[in-house]
mmCIF file as Biopython writes it, N, C-alpha, C and O atoms, coordinates in Angstrom:
data_model
#
loop_
_atom_site.group_PDB
_atom_site.id
_atom_site.type_symbol
_atom_site.label_atom_id
_atom_site.label_alt_id
_atom_site.label_comp_id
_atom_site.label_asym_id
_atom_site.label_entity_id
_atom_site.label_seq_id
_atom_site.pdbx_PDB_ins_code
_atom_site.Cartn_x
_atom_site.Cartn_y
_atom_site.Cartn_z
_atom_site.occupancy
_atom_site.B_iso_or_equiv
_atom_site.auth_seq_id
_atom_site.auth_asym_id
_atom_site.pdbx_PDB_model_num
ATOM 1   N N  . MET A ? 1  ? -26.984 42.009 74.822 1.0 0.0 1  A 1 
ATOM 2   C CA . MET A ? 1  ? -26.156 43.116 74.371 1.0 0.0 1  A 1 
ATOM 3   C C  . MET A ? 1  ? -24.881 42.579 73.731 1.0 0.0 1  A 1 
ATOM 4   O O  . MET A ? 1  ? -24.292 41.621 74.233 1.0 0.0 1  A 1 
ATOM 5   N N  . LEU A ? 2  ? -24.450 43.184 72.630 1.0 0.0 2  A 1 
ATOM 6   C CA . LEU A ? 2  ? -23.244 42.742 71.932 1.0 0.0 2  A 1 
ATOM 7   C C  . LEU A ? 2  ? -21.998 43.201 72.668 1.0 0.0 2  A 1 
ATOM 8   O O  . LEU A ? 2  ? -21.960 44.263 73.289 1.0 0.0 2  A 1 
ATOM 9   N N  . ALA A ? 3  ? -20.987 42.360 72.572 1.0 0.0 3  A 1 
ATOM 10  C CA . ALA A ? 3  ? -19.700 42.727 73.166 1.0 0.0 3  A 1 
ATOM 11  C C  . ALA A ? 3  ? -18.956 43.593 72.160 1.0 0.0 3  A 1 
ATOM 12  O O  . ALA A ? 3  ? -18.214 43.080 71.322 1.0 0.0 3  A 1 
ATOM 13  N N  . CYS A ? 4  ? -19.152 44.894 72.241 1.0 0.0 4  A 1 
ATOM 14  C CA . CYS A ? 4  ? -18.532 45.810 71.281 1.0 0.0 4  A 1 
ATOM 15  C C  . CYS A ? 4  ? -17.508 46.700 71.977 1.0 0.0 4  A 1 
ATOM 16  O O  . CYS A ? 4  ? -17.647 47.057 73.147 1.0 0.0 4  A 1 
ATOM 17  N N  . GLU A ? 5  ? -16.491 47.037 71.224 1.0 0.0 5  A 1 
ATOM 18  C CA . GLU A ? 5  ? -15.517 48.015 71.687 1.0 0.0 5  A 1 
ATOM 19  C C  . GLU A ? 5  ? -15.622 49.212 70.768 1.0 0.0 5  A 1 
ATOM 20  O O  . GLU A ? 5  ? -15.657 49.056 69.548 1.0 0.0 5  A 1 
ATOM 21  N N  . HIS A ? 6  ? -15.671 50.370 71.319 1.0 0.0 6  A 1 
ATOM 22  C CA . HIS A ? 6  ? -15.781 51.559 70.492 1.0 0.0 6  A 1 
ATOM 23  C C  . HIS A ? 6  ? -14.477 52.342 70.493 1.0 0.0 6  A 1 
ATOM 24  O O  . HIS A ? 6  ? -14.488 53.573 70.465 1.0 0.0 6  A 1 
ATOM 25  N N  . ASP A ? 7  ? -13.370 51.643 70.523 1.0 0.0 7  A 1 
ATOM 26  C CA . ASP A ? 7  ? -12.066 52.295 70.405 1.0 0.0 7  A 1 
ATOM 27  C C  . ASP A ? 7  ? -11.756 52.492 68.936 1.0 0.0 7  A 1 
ATOM 28  O O  . ASP A ? 7  ? -12.254 51.747 68.092 1.0 0.0 7  A 1 
ATOM 29  N N  . SER A ? 8  ? -10.951 53.470 68.625 1.0 0.0 8  A 1 
ATOM 30  C CA . SER A ? 8  ? -10.579 53.712 67.233 1.0 0.0 8  A 1 
ATOM 31  C C  . SER A ? 8  ? -9.645  52.620 66.719 1.0 0.0 8  A 1 
ATOM 32  O O  . SER A ? 8  ? -9.575  52.389 65.512 1.0 0.0 8  A 1 
ATOM 33  N N  . GLU A ? 9  ? -8.928  51.948 67.614 1.0 0.0 9  A 1 
ATOM 34  C CA . GLU A ? 9  ? -7.972  50.912 67.213 1.0 0.0 9  A 1 
ATOM 35  C C  . GLU A ? 9  ? -8.663  49.586 66.907 1.0 0.0 9  A 1 
ATOM 36  O O  . GLU A ? 9  ? -8.205  48.824 66.055 1.0 0.0 9  A 1 
ATOM 37  N N  . ALA A ? 10 ? -9.759  49.315 67.599 1.0 0.0 10 A 1 
ATOM 38  C CA . ALA A ? 10 ? -10.430 48.016 67.471 1.0 0.0 10 A 1 
ATOM 39  C C  . ALA A ? 10 ? -11.510 48.073 66.396 1.0 0.0 10 A 1 
ATOM 40  O O  . ALA A ? 10 ? -11.931 49.148 65.968 1.0 0.0 10 A 1 
ATOM 41  N N  . PHE A ? 11 ? -11.948 46.886 65.969 1.0 0.0 11 A 1 
ATOM 42  C CA . PHE A ? 11 ? -13.087 46.816 65.072 1.0 0.0 11 A 1 
ATOM 43  C C  . PHE A ? 11 ? -14.320 47.223 65.854 1.0 0.0 11 A 1 
ATOM 44  O O  . PHE A ? 11 ? -14.281 47.320 67.081 1.0 0.0 11 A 1 
ATOM 45  N N  . SER A ? 12 ? -15.416 47.464 65.146 1.0 0.0 12 A 1 
ATOM 46  C CA . SER A ? 12 ? -16.622 47.925 65.830 1.0 0.0 12 A 1 
ATOM 47  C C  . SER A ? 12 ? -17.179 46.857 66.769 1.0 0.0 12 A 1 
ATOM 48  O O  . SER A ? 12 ? -17.709 47.189 67.830 1.0 0.0 12 A 1 
ATOM 49  N N  . CYS A ? 13 ? -17.069 45.606 66.405 1.0 0.0 13 A 1 
ATOM 50  C CA . CYS A ? 13 ? -17.530 44.514 67.262 1.0 0.0 13 A 1 
ATOM 51  C C  . CYS A ? 13 ? -16.505 43.388 67.222 1.0 0.0 13 A 1 
ATOM 52  O O  . CYS A ? 13 ? -15.699 43.305 66.295 1.0 0.0 13 A 1 
ATOM 53  N N  . TRP A ? 14 ? -16.537 42.532 68.220 1.0 0.0 14 A 1 
ATOM 54  C CA . TRP A ? 14 ? -15.574 41.426 68.302 1.0 0.0 14 A 1 
ATOM 55  C C  . TRP A ? 14 ? -15.716 40.473 67.122 1.0 0.0 14 A 1 
ATOM 56  O O  . TRP A ? 14 ? -14.726 39.901 66.667 1.0 0.0 14 A 1 
ATOM 57  N N  . GLY A ? 15 ? -16.926 40.298 66.626 1.0 0.0 15 A 1 
ATOM 58  C CA . GLY A ? 15 ? -17.167 39.325 65.570 1.0 0.0 15 A 1 
ATOM 59  C C  . GLY A ? 15 ? -16.888 39.825 64.163 1.0 0.0 15 A 1 
ATOM 60  O O  . GLY A ? 15 ? -17.072 39.081 63.200 1.0 0.0 15 A 1 
ATOM 61  N N  . ASP A ? 16 ? -16.450 41.062 64.023 1.0 0.0 16 A 1 
ATOM 62  C CA . ASP A ? 16 ? -16.198 41.606 62.684 1.0 0.0 16 A 1 
ATOM 63  C C  . ASP A ? 16 ? -15.052 40.889 61.988 1.0 0.0 16 A 1 
ATOM 64  O O  . ASP A ? 16 ? -14.093 40.450 62.623 1.0 0.0 16 A 1 
ATOM 65  N N  . ILE A ? 17 ? -15.174 40.780 60.673 1.0 0.0 17 A 1 
ATOM 66  C CA . ILE A ? 17 ? -14.145 40.140 59.853 1.0 0.0 17 A 1 
ATOM 67  C C  . ILE A ? 17 ? -13.455 41.237 59.051 1.0 0.0 17 A 1 
ATOM 68  O O  . ILE A ? 17 ? -14.126 42.075 58.449 1.0 0.0 17 A 1 
ATOM 69  N N  . PRO A ? 18 ? -12.130 41.243 59.035 1.0 0.0 18 A 1 
ATOM 70  C CA . PRO A ? 18 ? -11.417 42.274 58.265 1.0 0.0 18 A 1 
ATOM 71  C C  . PRO A ? 18 ? -11.747 42.188 56.773 1.0 0.0 18 A 1 
ATOM 72  O O  . PRO A ? 18 ? -12.011 41.098 56.265 1.0 0.0 18 A 1 
ATOM 73  N N  . PRO A ? 19 ? -11.735 43.317 56.069 1.0 0.0 19 A 1 
ATOM 74  C CA . PRO A ? 19 ? -12.083 43.324 54.637 1.0 0.0 19 A 1 
ATOM 75  C C  . PRO A ? 19 ? -11.207 42.399 53.794 1.0 0.0 19 A 1 
ATOM 76  O O  . PRO A ? 19 ? -11.690 41.799 52.834 1.0 0.0 19 A 1 
ATOM 77  N N  . GLN A ? 20 ? -9.923  42.276 54.143 1.0 0.0 20 A 1 
ATOM 78  C CA . GLN A ? 20 ? -9.036  41.401 53.372 1.0 0.0 20 A 1 
ATOM 79  C C  . GLN A ? 20 ? -9.500  39.952 53.460 1.0 0.0 20 A 1 
ATOM 80  O O  . GLN A ? 20 ? -9.478  39.218 52.472 1.0 0.0 20 A 1 
ATOM 81  N N  . LYS A ? 21 ? -9.920  39.554 54.659 1.0 0.0 21 A 1 
ATOM 82  C CA . LYS A ? 21 ? -10.380 38.175 54.846 1.0 0.0 21 A 1 
ATOM 83  C C  . LYS A ? 21 ? -11.702 37.949 54.099 1.0 0.0 21 A 1 
ATOM 84  O O  . LYS A ? 21 ? -11.917 36.887 53.515 1.0 0.0 21 A 1 
ATOM 85  N N  . LYS A ? 22 ? -12.586 38.959 54.123 1.0 0.0 22 A 1 
ATOM 86  C CA . LYS A ? 22 ? -13.846 38.852 53.383 1.0 0.0 22 A 1 
ATOM 87  C C  . LYS A ? 22 ? -13.569 38.700 51.890 1.0 0.0 22 A 1 
ATOM 88  O O  . LYS A ? 22 ? -14.183 37.877 51.212 1.0 0.0 22 A 1 
ATOM 89  N N  . GLN A ? 23 ? -12.635 39.507 51.390 1.0 0.0 23 A 1 
ATOM 90  C CA . GLN A ? 23 ? -12.302 39.458 49.969 1.0 0.0 23 A 1 
ATOM 91  C C  . GLN A ? 23 ? -11.698 38.105 49.606 1.0 0.0 23 A 1 
ATOM 92  O O  . GLN A ? 23 ? -12.009 37.541 48.556 1.0 0.0 23 A 1 
ATOM 93  N N  . LYS A ? 24 ? -10.839 37.589 50.475 1.0 0.0 24 A 1 
ATOM 94  C CA . LYS A ? 24 ? -10.213 36.287 50.226 1.0 0.0 24 A 1 
ATOM 95  C C  . LYS A ? 24 ? -11.277 35.190 50.189 1.0 0.0 24 A 1 
ATOM 96  O O  . LYS A ? 24 ? -11.261 34.327 49.312 1.0 0.0 24 A 1 
ATOM 97  N N  . ARG A ? 25 ? -12.205 35.233 51.153 1.0 0.0 25 A 1 
ATOM 98  C CA . ARG A ? 25 ? -13.289 34.243 51.181 1.0 0.0 25 A 1 
ATOM 99  C C  . ARG A ? 25 ? -14.143 34.338 49.921 1.0 0.0 25 A 1 
ATOM 100 O O  . ARG A ? 25 ? -14.523 33.321 49.339 1.0 0.0 25 A 1 
ATOM 101 N N  . PHE A ? 26 ? -14.443 35.577 49.504 1.0 0.0 26 A 1 
ATOM 102 C CA . PHE A ? 26 ? -15.246 35.780 48.298 1.0 0.0 26 A 1 
ATOM 103 C C  . PHE A ? 26 ? -14.558 35.160 47.090 1.0 0.0 26 A 1 
ATOM 104 O O  . PHE A ? 26 ? -15.195 34.467 46.297 1.0 0.0 26 A 1 
ATOM 105 N N  . HIS A ? 27 ? -13.246 35.412 46.949 1.0 0.0 27 A 1 
ATOM 106 C CA . HIS A ? 27 ? -12.511 34.871 45.804 1.0 0.0 27 A 1 
ATOM 107 C C  . HIS A ? 27 ? -12.449 33.345 45.858 1.0 0.0 27 A 1 
ATOM 108 O O  . HIS A ? 27 ? -12.532 32.683 44.823 1.0 0.0 27 A 1 
ATOM 109 N N  . GLN A ? 28 ? -12.302 32.782 47.066 1.0 0.0 28 A 1 
ATOM 110 C CA . GLN A ? 28 ? -12.282 31.324 47.197 1.0 0.0 28 A 1 
ATOM 111 C C  . GLN A ? 28 ? -13.628 30.732 46.788 1.0 0.0 28 A 1 
ATOM 112 O O  . GLN A ? 28 ? -13.683 29.734 46.068 1.0 0.0 28 A 1 
ATOM 113 N N  . LYS A ? 29 ? -14.725 31.359 47.256 1.0 0.0 29 A 1 
ATOM 114 C CA . LYS A ? 29 ? -16.059 30.860 46.906 1.0 0.0 29 A 1 
ATOM 115 C C  . LYS A ? 29 ? -16.321 31.004 45.411 1.0 0.0 29 A 1 
ATOM 116 O O  . LYS A ? 29 ? -16.901 30.116 44.786 1.0 0.0 29 A 1 
ATOM 117 N N  . ALA A ? 30 ? -15.888 32.134 44.838 1.0 0.0 30 A 1 
ATOM 118 C CA . ALA A ? 30 ? -16.083 32.351 43.401 1.0 0.0 30 A 1 
ATOM 119 C C  . ALA A ? 30 ? -15.298 31.324 42.595 1.0 0.0 30 A 1 
ATOM 120 O O  . ALA A ? 30 ? -15.795 30.800 41.598 1.0 0.0 30 A 1 
ATOM 121 N N  . LYS A ? 31 ? -14.076 31.036 43.023 1.0 0.0 31 A 1 
ATOM 122 C CA . LYS A ? 31 ? -13.247 30.052 42.328 1.0 0.0 31 A 1 
ATOM 123 C C  . LYS A ? 31 ? -13.893 28.667 42.394 1.0 0.0 31 A 1 
ATOM 124 O O  . LYS A ? 31 ? -13.931 27.940 41.401 1.0 0.0 31 A 1 
ATOM 125 N N  . LYS A ? 32 ? -14.398 28.314 43.574 1.0 0.0 32 A 1 
ATOM 126 C CA . LYS A ? 32 ? -15.050 27.013 43.744 1.0 0.0 32 A 1 
ATOM 127 C C  . LYS A ? 32 ? -16.320 26.928 42.887 1.0 0.0 32 A 1 
ATOM 128 O O  . LYS A ? 32 ? -16.587 25.901 42.264 1.0 0.0 32 A 1 
ATOM 129 N N  . ALA A ? 33 ? -17.094 28.012 42.862 1.0 0.0 33 A 1 
ATOM 130 C CA . ALA A ? 33 ? -18.319 28.034 42.056 1.0 0.0 33 A 1 
ATOM 131 C C  . ALA A ? 33 ? -17.998 27.909 40.568 1.0 0.0 33 A 1 
ATOM 132 O O  . ALA A ? 33 ? -18.693 27.200 39.840 1.0 0.0 33 A 1 
ATOM 133 N N  . ASN A ? 34 ? -16.953 28.592 40.116 1.0 0.0 34 A 1 
ATOM 134 C CA . ASN A ? 34 ? -16.550 28.491 38.708 1.0 0.0 34 A 1 
ATOM 135 C C  . ASN A ? 34 ? -16.116 27.076 38.364 1.0 0.0 34 A 1 
ATOM 136 O O  . ASN A ? 34 ? -16.427 26.564 37.288 1.0 0.0 34 A 1 
ATOM 137 N N  . GLU A ? 35 ? -15.394 26.449 39.284 1.0 0.0 35 A 1 
ATOM 138 C CA . GLU A ? 35 ? -14.942 25.072 39.062 1.0 0.0 35 A 1 
ATOM 139 C C  . GLU A ? 35 ? -16.139 24.124 38.967 1.0 0.0 35 A 1 
ATOM 140 O O  . GLU A ? 35 ? -16.189 23.265 38.087 1.0 0.0 35 A 1 
ATOM 141 N N  . GLU A ? 36 ? -17.106 24.288 39.884 1.0 0.0 36 A 1 
ATOM 142 C CA . GLU A ? 36 ? -18.306 23.451 39.847 1.0 0.0 36 A 1 
ATOM 143 C C  . GLU A ? 36 ? -19.094 23.686 38.560 1.0 0.0 36 A 1 
ATOM 144 O O  . GLU A ? 36 ? -19.629 22.746 37.973 1.0 0.0 36 A 1 
ATOM 145 N N  . LEU A ? 37 ? -19.162 24.944 38.126 1.0 0.0 37 A 1 
ATOM 146 C CA . LEU A ? 37 ? -19.870 25.261 36.886 1.0 0.0 37 A 1 
ATOM 147 C C  . LEU A ? 37 ? -19.191 24.603 35.691 1.0 0.0 37 A 1 
ATOM 148 O O  . LEU A ? 37 ? -19.859 24.077 34.801 1.0 0.0 37 A 1 
ATOM 149 N N  . ARG A ? 38 ? -17.848 24.635 35.676 1.0 0.0 38 A 1 
ATOM 150 C CA . ARG A ? 38 ? -17.119 23.982 34.579 1.0 0.0 38 A 1 
ATOM 151 C C  . ARG A ? 38 ? -17.432 22.496 34.531 1.0 0.0 38 A 1 
ATOM 152 O O  . ARG A ? 38 ? -17.634 21.937 33.453 1.0 0.0 38 A 1 
ATOM 153 N N  . TRP A ? 39 ? -17.476 21.842 35.712 1.0 0.0 39 A 1 
ATOM 154 C CA . TRP A ? 39 ? -17.796 20.416 35.756 1.0 0.0 39 A 1 
ATOM 155 C C  . TRP A ? 39 ? -19.207 20.167 35.243 1.0 0.0 39 A 1 
ATOM 156 O O  . TRP A ? 39 ? -19.436 19.220 34.491 1.0 0.0 39 A 1 
ATOM 157 N N  . MET A ? 40 ? -20.163 21.018 35.649 1.0 0.0 40 A 1 
ATOM 158 C CA . MET A ? 40 ? -21.545 20.841 35.199 1.0 0.0 40 A 1 
ATOM 159 C C  . MET A ? 40 ? -21.643 20.982 33.682 1.0 0.0 40 A 1 
ATOM 160 O O  . MET A ? 40 ? -22.330 20.200 33.024 1.0 0.0 40 A 1 
ATOM 161 N N  . VAL A ? 41 ? -20.958 21.976 33.133 1.0 0.0 41 A 1 
ATOM 162 C CA . VAL A ? 41 ? -20.976 22.184 31.684 1.0 0.0 41 A 1 
ATOM 163 C C  . VAL A ? 41 ? -20.329 21.003 30.971 1.0 0.0 41 A 1 
ATOM 164 O O  . VAL A ? 41 ? -20.830 20.539 29.947 1.0 0.0 41 A 1 
ATOM 165 N N  . ALA A ? 42 ? -19.213 20.518 31.516 1.0 0.0 42 A 1 
ATOM 166 C CA . ALA A ? 42 ? -18.522 19.380 30.900 1.0 0.0 42 A 1 
ATOM 167 C C  . ALA A ? 42 ? -19.411 18.139 30.904 1.0 0.0 42 A 1 
ATOM 168 O O  . ALA A ? 42 ? -19.473 17.412 29.912 1.0 0.0 42 A 1 
ATOM 169 N N  . GLU A ? 43 ? -20.100 17.898 32.027 1.0 0.0 43 A 1 
ATOM 170 C CA . GLU A ? 43 ? -20.987 16.737 32.105 1.0 0.0 43 A 1 
ATOM 171 C C  . GLU A ? 43 ? -22.151 16.874 31.125 1.0 0.0 43 A 1 
ATOM 172 O O  . GLU A ? 43 ? -22.519 15.908 30.456 1.0 0.0 43 A 1 
ATOM 173 N N  . ALA A ? 44 ? -22.726 18.066 31.042 1.0 0.0 44 A 1 
ATOM 174 C CA . ALA A ? 44 ? -23.842 18.287 30.114 1.0 0.0 44 A 1 
ATOM 175 C C  . ALA A ? 44 ? -23.381 18.110 28.672 1.0 0.0 44 A 1 
ATOM 176 O O  . ALA A ? 44 ? -24.090 17.524 27.854 1.0 0.0 44 A 1 
ATOM 177 N N  . THR A ? 45 ? -22.192 18.617 28.365 1.0 0.0 45 A 1 
ATOM 178 C CA . THR A ? 45 ? -21.647 18.473 27.013 1.0 0.0 45 A 1 
ATOM 179 C C  . THR A ? 45 ? -21.423 17.008 26.686 1.0 0.0 45 A 1 
ATOM 180 O O  . THR A ? 45 ? -21.716 16.564 25.576 1.0 0.0 45 A 1 
ATOM 181 N N  . GLN A ? 46 ? -20.905 16.258 27.647 1.0 0.0 46 A 1 
ATOM 182 C CA . GLN A ? 46 ? -20.665 14.831 27.434 1.0 0.0 46 A 1 
ATOM 183 C C  . GLN A ? 46 ? -21.983 14.102 27.189 1.0 0.0 46 A 1 
ATOM 184 O O  . GLN A ? 46 ? -22.073 13.251 26.305 1.0 0.0 46 A 1 
ATOM 185 N N  . ARG A ? 47 ? -23.011 14.443 27.979 1.0 0.0 47 A 1 
ATOM 186 C CA . ARG A ? 47 ? -24.325 13.822 27.778 1.0 0.0 47 A 1 
ATOM 187 C C  . ARG A ? 47 ? -24.876 14.163 26.398 1.0 0.0 47 A 1 
ATOM 188 O O  . ARG A ? 47 ? -25.464 13.319 25.722 1.0 0.0 47 A 1 
ATOM 189 N N  . GLN A ? 48 ? -24.673 15.426 25.990 1.0 0.0 48 A 1 
ATOM 190 C CA . GLN A ? 48 ? -25.135 15.858 24.662 1.0 0.0 48 A 1 
ATOM 191 C C  . GLN A ? 48 ? -24.431 15.053 23.579 1.0 0.0 48 A 1 
ATOM 192 O O  . GLN A ? 48 ? -25.062 14.605 22.622 1.0 0.0 48 A 1 
ATOM 193 N N  . ARG A ? 49 ? -23.109 14.870 23.734 1.0 0.0 49 A 1 
ATOM 194 C CA . ARG A ? 49 ? -22.350 14.091 22.744 1.0 0.0 49 A 1 
ATOM 195 C C  . ARG A ? 49 ? -22.850 12.660 22.695 1.0 0.0 49 A 1 
ATOM 196 O O  . ARG A ? 49 ? -22.999 12.083 21.618 1.0 0.0 49 A 1 
ATOM 197 N N  . THR A ? 50 ? -23.109 12.089 23.864 1.0 0.0 50 A 1 
ATOM 198 C CA . THR A ? 50 ? -23.586 10.710 23.925 1.0 0.0 50 A 1 
ATOM 199 C C  . THR A ? 50 ? -24.940 10.594 23.231 1.0 0.0 50 A 1 
ATOM 200 O O  . THR A ? 50 ? -25.170 9.671  22.450 1.0 0.0 50 A 1 
ATOM 201 N N  . LYS A ? 51 ? -25.845 11.552 23.526 1.0 0.0 51 A 1 
ATOM 202 C CA . LYS A ? 51 ? -27.160 11.522 22.873 1.0 0.0 51 A 1 
ATOM 203 C C  . LYS A ? 51 ? -27.018 11.676 21.368 1.0 0.0 51 A 1 
ATOM 204 O O  . LYS A ? 51 ? -27.673 10.972 20.599 1.0 0.0 51 A 1 
ATOM 205 N N  . ARG A ? 52 ? -26.158 12.603 20.952 1.0 0.0 52 A 1 
ATOM 206 C CA . ARG A ? 52 ? -25.965 12.836 19.520 1.0 0.0 52 A 1 
ATOM 207 C C  . ARG A ? 52 ? -25.425 11.577 18.858 1.0 0.0 52 A 1 
ATOM 208 O O  . ARG A ? 52 ? -25.865 11.204 17.770 1.0 0.0 52 A 1 
ATOM 209 N N  . ALA A ? 53 ? -24.469 10.921 19.515 1.0 0.0 53 A 1 
ATOM 210 C CA . ALA A ? 53 ? -23.899 9.693  18.960 1.0 0.0 53 A 1 
ATOM 211 C C  . ALA A ? 53 ? -24.973 8.612  18.846 1.0 0.0 53 A 1 
ATOM 212 O O  . ALA A ? 53 ? -25.017 7.875  17.861 1.0 0.0 53 A 1 
ATOM 213 N N  . MET A ? 54 ? -25.837 8.521  19.858 1.0 0.0 54 A 1 
ATOM 214 C CA . MET A ? 54 ? -26.913 7.530  19.807 1.0 0.0 54 A 1 
ATOM 215 C C  . MET A ? 54 ? -27.865 7.833  18.653 1.0 0.0 54 A 1 
ATOM 216 O O  . MET A ? 54 ? -28.294 6.921  17.946 1.0 0.0 54 A 1 
ATOM 217 N N  . TRP A ? 55 ? -28.199 9.120  18.461 1.0 0.0 55 A 1 
ATOM 218 C CA . TRP A ? 55 ? -29.081 9.490  17.360 1.0 0.0 55 A 1 
ATOM 219 C C  . TRP A ? 55 ? -28.439 9.189  16.017 1.0 0.0 55 A 1 
ATOM 220 O O  . TRP A ? 55 ? -29.088 8.660  15.115 1.0 0.0 55 A 1 
ATOM 221 N N  . GLU A ? 56 ? -27.163 9.527  15.888 1.0 0.0 56 A 1 
ATOM 222 C CA . GLU A ? 56 ? -26.463 9.253  14.627 1.0 0.0 56 A 1 
ATOM 223 C C  . GLU A ? 56 ? -26.442 7.754  14.348 1.0 0.0 56 A 1 
ATOM 224 O O  . GLU A ? 56 ? -26.672 7.310  13.223 1.0 0.0 56 A 1 
ATOM 225 N N  . GLU A ? 57 ? -26.161 6.992  15.390 1.0 0.0 57 A 1 
ATOM 226 C CA . GLU A ? 57 ? -26.106 5.535  15.248 1.0 0.0 57 A 1 
ATOM 227 C C  . GLU A ? 57 ? -27.478 4.986  14.856 1.0 0.0 57 A 1 
ATOM 228 O O  . GLU A ? 57 ? -27.579 4.126  13.981 1.0 0.0 57 A 1 
ATOM 229 N N  . SER A ? 58 ? -28.531 5.482  15.503 1.0 0.0 58 A 1 
ATOM 230 C CA . SER A ? 58 ? -29.873 4.984  15.189 1.0 0.0 58 A 1 
ATOM 231 C C  . SER A ? 58 ? -30.296 5.404  13.779 1.0 0.0 58 A 1 
ATOM 232 O O  . SER A ? 58 ? -31.002 4.659  13.099 1.0 0.0 58 A 1 
ATOM 233 N N  . LYS A ? 59 ? -29.867 6.598  13.333 1.0 0.0 59 A 1 
ATOM 234 C CA . LYS A ? 59 ? -30.182 7.016  11.958 1.0 0.0 59 A 1 
ATOM 235 C C  . LYS A ? 59 ? -29.538 6.071  10.958 1.0 0.0 59 A 1 
ATOM 236 O O  . LYS A ? 59 ? -30.162 5.685  9.969  1.0 0.0 59 A 1 
ATOM 237 N N  . VAL A ? 60 ? -28.291 5.699  11.213 1.0 0.0 60 A 1 
ATOM 238 C CA . VAL A ? 60 ? -27.579 4.788  10.310 1.0 0.0 60 A 1 
ATOM 239 C C  . VAL A ? 60 ? -28.254 3.425  10.315 1.0 0.0 60 A 1 
ATOM 240 O O  . VAL A ? 60 ? -28.440 2.820  9.259  1.0 0.0 60 A 1 
ATOM 241 N N  . VAL A ? 61 ? -28.619 2.942  11.488 1.0 0.0 61 A 1 
ATOM 242 C CA . VAL A ? 61 ? -29.286 1.641  11.593 1.0 0.0 61 A 1 
ATOM 243 C C  . VAL A ? 61 ? -30.612 1.673  10.836 1.0 0.0 61 A 1 
ATOM 244 O O  . VAL A ? 61 ? -30.930 0.740  10.099 1.0 0.0 61 A 1 
ATOM 245 N N  . LEU A ? 62 ? -31.390 2.750  11.017 1.0 0.0 62 A 1 
ATOM 246 C CA . LEU A ? 62 ? -32.665 2.857  10.298 1.0 0.0 62 A 1 
ATOM 247 C C  . LEU A ? 62 ? -32.455 2.940  8.791  1.0 0.0 62 A 1 
ATOM 248 O O  . LEU A ? 62 ? -33.219 2.355  8.023  1.0 0.0 62 A 1 
ATOM 249 N N  . LEU A ? 63 ? -31.443 3.650  8.373  1.0 0.0 63 A 1 
ATOM 250 C CA . LEU A ? 63 ? -31.147 3.778  6.948  1.0 0.0 63 A 1 
ATOM 251 C C  . LEU A ? 63 ? -30.829 2.414  6.343  1.0 0.0 63 A 1 
ATOM 252 O O  . LEU A ? 63 ? -31.354 2.056  5.289  1.0 0.0 63 A 1 
ATOM 253 N N  . PHE A ? 64 ? -29.959 1.654  7.024  1.0 0.0 64 A 1 
ATOM 254 C CA . PHE A ? 64 ? -29.597 0.336  6.500  1.0 0.0 64 A 1 
ATOM 255 C C  . PHE A ? 64 ? -30.739 -0.659 6.645  1.0 0.0 64 A 1 
ATOM 256 O O  . PHE A ? 64 ? -30.816 -1.618 5.878  1.0 0.0 64 A 1 
ATOM 257 N N  . ALA A ? 65 ? -31.625 -0.452 7.608  1.0 0.0 65 A 1 
ATOM 258 C CA . ALA A ? 65 ? -32.772 -1.346 7.762  1.0 0.0 65 A 1 
ATOM 259 C C  . ALA A ? 65 ? -33.748 -1.160 6.599  1.0 0.0 65 A 1 
ATOM 260 O O  . ALA A ? 65 ? -34.418 -2.109 6.191  1.0 0.0 65 A 1 
ATOM 261 N N  . ARG A ? 66 ? -33.830 0.048  6.073  1.0 0.0 66 A 1 
ATOM 262 C CA . ARG A ? 66 ? -34.727 0.315  4.948  1.0 0.0 66 A 1 
ATOM 263 C C  . ARG A ? 66 ? -34.161 -0.237 3.645  1.0 0.0 66 A 1 
ATOM 264 O O  . ARG A ? 66 ? -34.905 -0.653 2.757  1.0 0.0 66 A 1 
ATOM 265 N N  . ILE A ? 67 ? -32.837 -0.234 3.545  1.0 0.0 67 A 1 
ATOM 266 C CA . ILE A ? 67 ? -32.203 -0.737 2.321  1.0 0.0 67 A 1 
ATOM 267 C C  . ILE A ? 67 ? -31.994 -2.238 2.499  1.0 0.0 67 A 1 
ATOM 268 O O  . ILE A ? 67 ? -31.079 -2.668 3.201  1.0 0.0 67 A 1 
ATOM 269 N N  . LYS A ? 68 ? -32.838 -3.016 1.865  1.0 0.0 68 A 1 
ATOM 270 C CA . LYS A ? 68 ? -32.704 -4.470 1.991  1.0 0.0 68 A 1 
ATOM 271 C C  . LYS A ? 68 ? -32.133 -5.016 0.698  1.0 0.0 68 A 1 
ATOM 272 O O  . LYS A ? 68 ? -32.537 -4.596 -0.386 1.0 0.0 68 A 1 
ATOM 273 N N  . PRO A ? 69 ? -31.207 -5.937 0.799  1.0 0.0 69 A 1 
ATOM 274 C CA . PRO A ? 69 ? -30.616 -6.516 -0.423 1.0 0.0 69 A 1 
ATOM 275 C C  . PRO A ? 69 ? -31.588 -7.419 -1.173 1.0 0.0 69 A 1 
ATOM 276 O O  . PRO A ? 69 ? -31.238 -7.975 -2.214 1.0 0.0 69 A 1 
#
């Protein structure tokens, strides 16, 4: 059986979390998730740039390899 108080002054159960605390936790988790998402996007963008640079470099190398003096 749960340890509940049914007074109008108390929460419905001892383990209840006030709405303000729930909202604060939600905002903290959302902020952390947004930060992690930004890092993931930044890393993916960096990898994309690196791949693009490698492709550009290899295109130039192939171009000059075809042009022989």
